[in-house]
C-alpha positions in Angstrom: -33.5 6.1 19.0 -29.7 5.8 17.8 -28.8 6.1 14.2 -26.7 3.6 12.5 -23.5 4.7 11.3 -21.2 3.0 8.8 -17.9 1.8 10.1 -16.5 0.7 6.6 -13.4 2.6 6.3 -12.2 1.0 3.2 -13.8 3.8 1.1 -12.6 6.5 3.4 -8.9 5.2 3.2 -8.9 5.6 -0.8 -10.8 8.9 -0.5 -8.0 10.5 1.6 -5.0 8.6 0.1 -2.9 11.2 -1.7 -1.2 9.4 -4.7 0.6 12.7 -5.7 3.0 12.3 -2.9 6.6 10.7 -3.0 6.4 7.5 -1.2 8.7 4.5 -0.4 8.7 1.3 1.5 9.5 2.0 5.1 13.1 1.3 6.1 11.5 -0.5 9.1 10.2 -3.1 6.8 11.5 -6.4 5.9 9.9 -8.3 3.0 10.0 -12.0 2.5 9.0 -13.3 -1.0 6.2 -15.8 -1.1 4.4 -17.5 -3.9 1.2 -15.3 -3.4 3.3 -12.1 -3.1 5.3 -11.3 0.2 5.1 -11.0 3.9 6.0 -7.5 5.2 7.5 -7.6 8.7 7.6 -4.4 10.6 10.5 -4.5 12.9 9.1 -1.9 15.4 5.6 -2.9 15.7 6.4 -6.8 14.9 3.2 -6.8 12.7 3.0 -9.0 9.9 1.3 -7.7 6.6 0.4 -9.7 3.5 1.0 -8.4 0.1 -1.3 -10.5 -1.8 0.2 -10.3 -5.3 3.5 -10.1 -7.0 2.5 -7.0 -8.8 1.7 -5.3 -5.5 5.2 -6.3 -4.2 6.8 -4.9 -7.4 4.8 -1.6 -7.0 5.8 -1.1 -3.3 9.5 -1.9 -4.2 9.4 0.7 -7.1 7.8 3.5 -5.4 11.0 5.1 -4.6 11.9 5.1 -8.3 9.1 7.3 -9.2 8.2 10.9 -8.4 5.0 10.2 -7.0 2.7 7.2 -6.1 0.6 7.9 -9.1 3.5 7.6 -11.4 4.5 4.2 -9.8 0.8 2.9 -10.3 0.8 4.1 -13.9 4.1 2.3 -14.5 2.8 -0.8 -12.8 0.0 -1.3 -15.3 -0.7 -5.0 -14.9 -4.1 -6.6 -14.3 -5.0 -4.4 -11.4 -7.0 -1.3 -11.7 -5.4 2.0 -10.5 -8.2 2.1 -7.8 -7.3 -1.3 -6.4 -3.6 -0.1 -6.2 -4.7 3.0 -4.6 -6.8 1.1 -1.9 -3.9 -1.3 -1.3 -1.3 1.6 -0.9 -3.7 3.4 1.4 -3.9 0.2 3.5 0.0 -0.3 3.5 0.5 3.3 4.5 -1.9 2.9 7.5 0.1 -0.3 8.5 3.3 1.7 8.1 4.6 -0.5 5.4 5.1 2.5 3.0 5.9 6.1 4.2 6.6 9.5 2.8 10.0 10.3 1.3 
C-alpha cells in the first residue's frame, strides 16, 4: 500500500527562502501597474505574474535599496505580516521575478 505524500510546496518555499540575501527585481522583468498591484512580464519566458497588492509592488521595487530582503521587509511594514511578504518573495524568486544581486 502506498503512502500519501504532501505536495504542498508553499510551506517548503518559505522554509528555504533566505531573506538575509541581497535581492533585486530581475532586469528581465517589466512591471505594468494595475489597480490591484501590478503585472510582471518576464521577457525571456513570456510568463505573466500577478503582484496582488500595491505594497508588494513597492517592496519588490525597493529590494535593491536595502542590504537584505529582510531589511526591505522591515522597511515595508504595512498591513502584511513579515511571513506573508516572505512567502510572496519566495514565490516571486521561483518565478524569476526577483533575483540575487
